[in-house]
C-alpha positions in Angstrom: -85.6 -32.5 -44.7 -84.8 -34.0 -41.2 -87.6 -34.0 -38.3 -84.7 -33.1 -36.3 -84.7 -34.2 -33.0 -85.2 -38.0 -31.5 -88.6 -38.5 -31.7 -91.1 -39.5 -29.3 -93.2 -42.4 -30.4 -95.8 -44.0 -29.1 -98.5 -47.3 -29.6 -99.6 -47.6 -33.1 -103.8 -47.1 -32.6 -105.6 -49.9 -34.1 -106.9 -48.5 -38.2 -110.1 -47.9 -39.4 -111.6 -49.5 -42.2 -112.0 -47.1 -45.4 -115.6 -46.1 -45.9 -115.5 -46.7 -49.0 -114.2 -50.1 -50.5 -114.3 -49.2 -54.0 -112.4 -46.6 -54.7 -111.3 -46.5 -58.2 -107.6 -47.6 -59.6 -104.7 -47.3 -57.4 -106.3 -46.1 -54.3 -108.3 -49.3 -54.1 -105.0 -51.6 -54.3 -103.9 -49.0 -51.7 -106.8 -49.8 -49.3 -106.2 -53.5 -49.8 -102.3 -53.3 -48.4 -102.7 -51.1 -46.2 -105.5 -53.0 -43.9 -102.7 -55.7 -43.9 -99.3 -53.6 -42.4 -100.9 -53.2 -38.9 -97.5 -50.5 -37.8 -99.1 -47.6 -40.5 -101.0 -44.9 -38.8 -104.8 -44.8 -38.3 -106.4 -43.3 -41.4 -108.9 -41.2 -41.4 -112.3 -41.9 -43.0 -112.4 -41.2 -46.9 -108.7 -40.5 -46.6 -107.8 -42.5 -49.7 -108.1 -39.3 -51.6 -111.4 -38.6 -53.1 -112.6 -38.2 -56.7 -110.3 -35.3 -57.4 -107.4 -36.9 -56.3 -108.1 -39.8 -58.0 -109.0 -38.1 -61.1 -105.5 -36.0 -61.2 -103.9 -38.9 -60.8 -105.7 -40.6 -63.9 -104.8 -37.4 -66.0 -101.0 -38.1 -65.4 -101.5 -41.2 -67.3 -99.7 -40.9 -70.5 -98.3 -38.1 -69.8 -95.6 -39.5 -67.9 -92.9 -42.2 -68.6 -94.8 -45.8 -66.6 -91.6 -45.2 -64.3 -93.0 -41.8 -63.3 -96.5 -42.7 -63.3 -95.8 -44.9 -61.2 -93.4 -43.2 -58.8 -96.7 -40.2 -59.1 -98.6 -42.9 -57.5 -96.6 -43.6 -54.8 -95.9 -40.6 -54.1 -100.0 -39.3 -53.5 -100.5 -42.5 -51.9 -98.2 -41.8 -48.9 -99.6 -38.8 -48.2 -103.2 -40.5 -47.1 -101.4 -42.9 -45.5 -100.1 -40.6 -43.4 -103.1 -38.7 -42.3 -103.1 -39.3 -38.7 -107.0 -40.5 -37.1 -105.9 -40.6 -33.3 -103.0 -39.2 -30.8 -100.3 -41.2 -29.0 -102.0 -44.0 -27.2 -105.4 -43.6 -29.2 -106.3 -40.3 -27.2 -107.4 -37.1 -29.1 -105.3 -35.5 -32.0 -103.9 -31.7 -30.9 -105.0 -30.0 -34.1 -108.4 -31.5 -35.2 -110.6 -30.1 -37.3 -107.7 -29.9 -39.3 -106.2 -33.2 -41.0 -102.1 -33.0 -40.0 -100.2 -34.9 -42.4 -96.9 -37.0 -40.4 -93.5 -36.7 -42.5 -93.6 -40.9 -41.5 -95.7 -42.8 -39.2 -93.2 -44.9 -37.3 -90.6 -42.3 -35.6 -92.2 -38.9 -36.5 -95.7 -38.8 -35.4 -96.9 -35.0 -35.9 -96.6 -31.9 -37.8 -93.3 -30.4 -39.3 -92.9 -27.0 -40.4 -90.3 -27.6 -43.2 -92.3 -30.7 -44.4 -96.0 -30.0 -44.2 -95.2 -27.2 -46.5 -93.5 -29.2 -49.0 -96.8 -31.8 -48.2 -98.6 -28.7 -48.8 -96.7 -27.7 -51.7 -97.9 -31.3 -53.8 -101.2 -31.9 -52.5 -102.1 -28.2 -53.8 -102.1 -29.7 -57.3 -105.4 -31.3 -56.6 -106.7 -30.6 -53.2 -106.3 -27.0 -52.0 -108.1 -27.0 -48.9 -105.9 -30.5 -47.3 -102.7 -28.1 -48.4 -103.9 -25.2 -46.7 -104.6 -27.2 -43.4 -101.0 -28.0 -43.4 -99.7 -24.7 -43.1 -102.5 -23.9 -40.9 -101.4 -26.6 -38.3 -98.1 -24.4 -37.9 -99.5 -21.4 -38.4 -102.0 -21.7 -35.6 -99.1 -21.7 -33.3 -97.3 -18.4 -34.3 -95.5 -17.6 -31.5 -95.4 -13.8 -30.1 -91.7 -13.2 -31.4 -93.3 -14.1 -34.8 -91.2 -17.2 -35.2 -93.4 -20.6 -36.6 -92.8 -23.2 -34.5 -90.5 -26.5 -35.5 -93.0 -29.3 -35.1 -96.0 -30.2 -32.8 -96.2 -33.9 -32.1 -99.4 -36.0 -32.2 -99.0 -36.1 -28.6 -99.2 -32.2 -28.2 -96.0 -31.4 -27.3 -94.7 -28.6 -29.0 -90.8 -27.5 -30.6 -90.4 -24.3 -30.1 -87.0 -23.3 -29.0 -86.0 -23.3 -32.5 -87.7 -23.4 -36.0 -86.5 -25.1 -39.3 -85.8 -23.5 -42.6 -88.1 -20.3 -43.9 -89.5 -22.0 -46.6 -93.5 -21.5 -45.5 -94.3 -18.1 -47.2 -92.4 -19.3 -50.6 -94.8 -22.4 -50.6 -97.9 -20.2 -49.8 -97.3 -18.2 -52.9 -96.8 -21.0 -54.8 -99.8 -22.6 -53.6 -101.8 -19.6 -54.0 -101.0 -19.7 -58.0 -101.9 -23.4 -58.4 -104.9 -23.1 -56.0 -106.3 -20.0 -55.2 -107.9 -19.1 -51.8 -108.0 -15.1 -51.3 -109.3 -15.4 -47.9 -106.2 -17.7 -46.6 -103.7 -15.3 -48.3 -105.6 -12.3 -46.3 -105.0 -14.4 -43.1 -101.8 -15.8 -44.0 -99.8 -12.7 -45.1 -99.8 -10.4 -41.4 -98.3 -13.8 -40.1 -95.6 -14.0 -42.3 -94.8 -10.1 -41.8 -94.5 -11.0 -38.3 -92.2 -14.2 -39.3 -90.0 -12.2 -41.5 -89.5 -9.4 -38.8 -88.3 -12.4 -36.7 -85.6 -13.7 -38.9 -84.9 -9.7 -40.0 -84.5 -8.4 -36.3 -83.5 -11.8 -34.7 -81.4 -13.8 -37.3 -79.2 -11.2 -38.2 -80.9 -9.5 -41.4 -80.6 -6.0 -39.9 -78.0 -5.8 -38.1 -75.9 -8.1 -40.2 -77.1 -7.9 -43.9 -77.1 -11.5 -43.9 -79.0 -14.5 -42.0 -77.7 -17.1 -38.9 -79.4 -19.7 -37.8 -80.2 -19.8 -34.4 -82.5 -20.2 -31.1 -83.9 -19.8 -27.8 -80.8 -20.6 -25.5 -79.7 -22.2 -22.4 -76.7 -21.5 -21.9 -75.4 -25.0 -21.9 -73.3 -25.3 -25.0 -73.9 -28.6 -25.9 -77.9 -28.3 -26.3 -77.8 -25.1 -27.4 -75.3 -25.7 -30.7 -77.3 -28.9 -31.2 -80.4 -26.3 -31.3 -78.9 -24.3 -33.9 -77.9 -27.4 -35.9 -81.5 -28.4 -35.8 -83.2 -25.0 -36.5 -81.1 -25.4 -40.4 -82.8 -29.0 -40.6 -78.7 -30.5 -41.6 -78.6 -32.0 -38.1 -75.6 -33.8 -37.7 -74.2 -32.4 -41.0 -70.2 -31.5 -41.6 -71.0 -28.2 -41.7 -71.1 -27.6 -38.6 -68.1 -29.8 -37.0 -66.2 -26.9 -36.5 -68.7 -24.0 -36.0 -72.4 -24.0 -35.5 -72.0 -19.5 -36.3 -72.1 -19.4 -39.5 -73.8 -17.4 -42.5 -75.5 -20.2 -44.2 -76.1 -20.4 -48.2 -79.0 -21.9 -48.0 -80.8 -19.9 -45.3 -79.6 -17.0 -47.4 -81.2 -18.4 -50.8 -84.3 -19.3 -48.7 -84.7 -15.9 -47.4 -84.2 -14.6 -51.0 -87.4 -16.7 -51.7 -89.1 -15.8 -49.1 -89.0 -11.8 -49.9 -89.5 -12.9 -53.6 -93.0 -14.7 -52.2 -93.8 -11.5 -50.1 -93.6 -9.4 -52.9 -95.5 -11.9 -54.9 -98.5 -11.8 -52.3 -98.5 -8.0 -51.3 -98.7 -7.7 -55.3 -102.1 -10.0 -55.3 -103.4 -7.8 -51.9 -102.7 -4.5 -53.9 -99.7 -3.5 -51.1 -97.8 -1.3 -53.5 -95.4 0.0 -50.6 -94.8 -3.9 -49.5 -93.9 -5.2 -52.8 -91.5 -2.3 -52.6 -90.4 -3.2 -49.4 -90.1 -6.8 -49.9 -88.0 -6.1 -53.2 -85.8 -4.0 -51.7 -84.8 -6.6 -49.2 -84.4 -8.9 -51.9 -81.9 -7.2 -54.0 -80.0 -6.1 -51.1 -79.6 -9.9 -49.9 -78.9 -11.0 -53.4 -76.1 -8.5 -53.4 -74.6 -9.6 -49.8 -74.5 -13.2 -50.6 -72.8 -12.9 -54.0 -70.1 -10.6 -52.4 -69.4 -12.4 -49.0 -70.4 -16.0 -49.6 -68.7 -17.0 -52.6 -65.0 -18.3 -52.2 -63.4 -17.3 -55.3 -60.8 -19.9 -54.2 -62.7 -22.7 -54.1 -65.2 -21.4 -57.5 -68.0 -22.5 -55.0 -70.9 -20.5 -53.0 -69.8 -21.9 -48.6 -70.9 -20.9 -45.2 -68.8 -18.4 -43.5 -68.3 -18.1 -40.0 -69.5 -15.3 -38.5 -66.9 -15.2 -35.9 -63.4 -15.0 -38.0 -64.9 -14.2 -41.4 -63.6 -17.7 -42.2 -65.3 -20.1 -45.4 -65.9 -23.3 -44.0 -64.8 -25.3 -46.8 -67.6 -27.4 -46.7 -69.3 -28.4 -50.3 -72.7 -29.8 -50.0 -76.0 -29.3 -51.8 -76.9 -25.9 -49.9 -74.1 -24.4 -51.7 -76.7 -24.2 -55.0 -79.4 -22.5 -53.1 -78.4 -19.1 -55.1 -78.7 -20.6 -58.5 -82.7 -22.1 -57.5 -83.1 -18.8 -56.2 -82.4 -16.8 -59.4 -79.6 -14.8 -58.3 -76.3 -16.1 -59.3 -74.3 -14.5 -62.1 -73.5 -16.8 -65.1 -69.8 -17.0 -64.4 -70.7 -18.6 -60.4 -72.9 -20.8 -61.8 -70.7 -22.1 -64.5 -68.3 -23.2 -61.4 -71.2 -24.5 -59.5 -71.5 -26.4 -62.4 -68.7 -27.7 -62.8 -68.6 -29.0 -58.9 -71.7 -30.5 -59.6 -70.2 -32.4 -62.7 -67.2 -33.6 -60.6 -67.3 -37.2 -59.9 -64.8 -36.5 -56.7 -67.1 -34.0 -55.7 -71.3 -34.3 -56.4 -71.7 -36.4 -59.2 -73.8 -38.7 -59.7 -75.5 -38.6 -56.5 -75.3 -34.7 -54.7 -74.3 -36.4 -51.4 -74.7 -34.3 -48.3 -71.4 -33.3 -48.5 -68.7 -34.3 -51.2 -67.4 -37.6 -52.1 -63.8 -36.6 -51.4 -64.5 -34.8 -47.8 -62.5 -36.5 -45.3 -65.8 -37.2 -43.0 -68.2 -38.6 -45.9 -70.1 -41.4 -44.9 -72.3 -42.5 -48.0 -75.4 -43.4 -45.9 -74.6 -41.6 -42.4 -77.6 -39.3 -42.2 -76.7 -35.9 -43.1 -72.9 -36.9 -43.3 -73.1 -38.2 -47.0 -76.3 -39.8 -48.1 -78.6 -38.1 -51.1 -81.6 -36.4 -49.7 -84.1 -35.6 -52.3 -85.1 -32.4 -51.6 -81.6 -30.8 -51.2 -80.8 -32.9 -54.3 -84.1 -31.1 -56.2 -83.1 -27.5 -55.1 -79.3 -28.4 -56.2 -80.5 -29.9 -59.8 -83.5 -27.3 -60.5 -80.9 -24.1 -59.8 -78.6 -25.6 -62.3 -81.0 -26.1 -65.0 -82.3 -23.0 -64.6 -79.0 -21.8 -65.4 -79.3 -23.5 -68.5 -77.0 -26.8 -67.4 -79.4 -29.2 -68.3 -77.2 -32.2 -68.5 -75.8 -32.4 -65.0 -79.2 -31.2 -64.0 -81.4 -33.8 -66.0 -78.2 -36.6 -64.8 -78.9 -35.7 -61.2 -83.0 -35.8 -61.5 -82.7 -39.1 -62.8 -80.1 -40.5 -60.5 -82.1 -39.5 -57.3 -86.0 -40.7 -59.2 -84.3 -44.2 -60.3 -83.0 -44.7 -56.5 -86.8 -43.8 -55.6 -87.9 -46.2 -58.6 -85.6 -48.8 -57.7 -86.8 -49.3 -54.1 -90.3 -50.6 -54.5 -90.7 -51.4 -50.8 -91.1 -47.9 -49.7 -90.2 -43.8 -50.3 -87.4 -43.3 -48.2 -86.5 -40.2 -45.9 -82.6 -40.4 -48.1 -80.5 -42.9 -50.3 -77.3 -44.1 -49.7 -75.4 -42.0 -52.3 -73.1 -44.5 -54.0 -75.5 -47.4 -54.2 -78.9 -45.6 -54.1 -80.3 -48.0 -51.2 -83.0 -46.5 -49.3 -82.3 -45.4 -45.4 -83.9 -43.7 -42.9 -87.6 -43.7 -42.1 -89.9 -45.5 -44.8 -92.6 -44.0 -46.4 -91.5 -40.4 -46.1 -94.6 -38.1 -47.1 -91.8 -35.4 -48.2 -89.9 -37.7 -50.7 -93.0 -37.9 -52.4 -93.7 -34.3 -52.5 -90.3 -33.8 -54.6 -90.9 -37.1 -56.4 -94.1 -34.7 -57.7 -92.3 -31.7 -58.3 -89.6 -33.6 -59.8 -91.6 -35.0 -62.5 -94.1 -32.3 -62.9 -92.1 -29.2 -62.1 -89.3 -30.2 -64.0 -90.0 -27.5 -67.2 -91.6 -24.7 -64.9 -89.0 -22.1 -63.5 -91.1 -22.3 -60.3 -88.1 -20.3 -58.5 -88.9 -17.2 -60.1 -92.0 -17.3 -62.0 -94.4 -16.4 -58.9 -92.3 -13.0 -58.8 -94.9 -11.6 -61.9 
């Protein structure tokens, strides 16, 4: 997702040579290319993945199409290209001995809450330790309120006025299923309890039954509104043009996933009272979402203003989170599928605002291009509810765009032409490529519930 605020950039340090120059297969080729690209981040010794990464990639050969194998290769490569070895100006990094993967080496030199979670989700397929390190960089800096920071930069600067969407517990539960680590789970679970308490107490769950984004306020209206938008990850989205005081569909869907994950982790840790508590909150929130965030006139889940109760009327991929979270009834899911298949609305690129919205811009950051992650949640949700044809069309559109832009994995894509836009070599795009290809048949949004 977005990296949320103007980046603080500095001169890139000189690259170290790989310690090993004869890695197997594609990684050897990657090392040759990297030595000729001075604007890439410095690489840590041996960061080309090692034998486990090579074995994992080779296991995919012949199991997927040639196009998809090449996409998997590029996706895996970008994670190791984005491991930072030094801070800005050659100074020490703030997180060693942990290895932090930056979203992209140009503007986004740091570790982000949202991006790091999804980096970890993908990497846990072959390197559980490196995956857990991405979460630890953020968890080690948990605030007294229980909130998790937005990001920490390579120069040590921490953004903590606002967080990011609460996906880390859900990612952690999926990681635990893929690469179990009992000690890590026992350490992280109490932190996630404090994290949930922050959202429950400070973001509306307890008082209102639905959650909203917010930030520590300065009482400067422009800055505060920007901070709230930044917490959502949809920085300049049309969703915020009229008000930032919204119960948002995607946040509440993510909170359902959070509760599902907490329930799963509590079960693994043999905490039956906690299992019941999280299940109760999950079920209550699902009722609230369906009763209060579905606009029957529009036939869509939509954000709703907290001050007036009016629906926003802005259709985006965020509207599909109830499907991904598995809480929509079939009729509501069917209504969403019609919108997804409508060329005047969201087909074929699943833009970040509907094609027919008057403020749609095909390449305008969060005002109309396609982001791999938001498209994934929408497409996978549709697939879960049996709308296979439209879901597969959305999946193939984004994978074809990633494949056609051979020069880099881009931050987002023009939702009409498919041209890559934003930062190149974005690791989060790599993470979702892996999920599109290898997790498409699995009901990952439900399987962790047990």
